[in-house]
C-alpha positions in Angstrom: 19.9 9.8 18.1 17.7 9.3 15.1 15.7 6.0 15.3 14.8 4.8 11.8 12.4 2.1 13.1 10.6 4.6 15.3 10.4 7.2 12.5 9.2 4.9 9.8 7.7 2.0 11.7 4.1 3.3 11.5 4.3 3.4 7.7 5.2 -0.2 7.4 3.2 -1.7 10.3 0.1 -3.7 9.6 -1.2 -3.3 13.2 -3.2 -0.4 14.6 -4.4 0.6 18.0 -7.9 1.2 19.2 -7.6 4.5 21.1 -10.8 3.8 23.0 -9.3 1.0 25.1 -5.7 0.7 23.9 -6.3 -2.8 22.5 -4.1 -4.0 19.7 -6.2 -4.6 16.6 -4.9 -6.5 13.5 -5.6 -4.5 10.4 -5.3 -5.8 6.9 -4.8 -2.2 5.7 -2.6 0.2 7.6 -4.6 3.2 8.7 -1.4 5.2 9.4 -0.6 5.3 5.6 -1.5 8.8 4.4 -1.4 8.3 0.6 -4.8 6.6 -0.1 -6.3 7.4 -3.5 -3.0 8.8 -4.9 -1.9 7.8 -8.3 0.9 5.4 -9.1 2.1 4.1 -12.4 2.7 0.3 -13.1 6.3 -0.3 -13.8 6.3 -4.2 -13.8 3.2 -6.1 -14.7 0.9 -7.1 -11.8 -0.8 -10.4 -12.4 -3.7 -11.9 -10.4 -2.6 -13.1 -7.0 1.0 -11.9 -7.7 3.1 -8.9 -6.8 4.4 -6.5 -9.4 5.9 -3.1 -9.1 4.7 0.5 -9.3 6.4 3.9 -9.4 4.9 5.9 -6.5 6.0 9.2 -4.8 9.4 9.1 -6.7 10.4 5.5 -5.9 9.5 1.9 -6.7 7.2 -0.1 -4.5 6.0 -3.7 -4.6 2.3 -3.7 -5.5 -0.7 -6.0 -5.6 -4.2 -5.8 -7.0 -6.7 -8.1 -5.4 -9.0 -8.2 -8.5 -8.6 -10.9 -11.2 -7.0 -8.5 -13.8 -3.6 -8.0 -15.2 -2.1 -4.5 -14.9 0.5 -3.7 -17.5 3.4 -1.2 -17.5 2.2 2.4 -18.0 -1.3 1.8 -16.4 -2.3 4.4 -13.9 -3.5 2.9 -10.7 -4.6 4.3 -7.3 -3.3 3.3 -3.9 -6.1 1.9 -1.9 -4.2 0.3 1.0 -0.9 -1.2 2.2 0.0 -4.6 3.5 3.4 -4.5 5.1 5.4 -2.7 2.4 3.3 -3.8 -0.5 0.9 -1.2 -1.9 -2.6 -2.4 -2.7 -3.7 -0.8 -5.9 -6.9 -0.5 -8.0 -7.8 1.0 -11.4 -10.2 3.4 -9.6 -9.8 5.4 -6.4 -11.4 4.0 -3.3 -14.7 5.5 -2.2 
């Protein structure tokens, strides 16, 4: 039987495992998310310290930018991380 939580759990988890000693490590950014530095387009304004919305990979996602700037609809942003199901975005790709 198909297990949705098992199949998609790693995408939305904010925890990771240290493979050296199998210790659970709390991560702010999910290292299992494979879409870093990919473009998204702002759909709903993202204000400082607030969540807005972006169009990414064919669907809408909640998004946040940790800089003190306002991103407006139509702005192209880059996914630099994920916190739960909220994409962390920036105006420039992560190094």
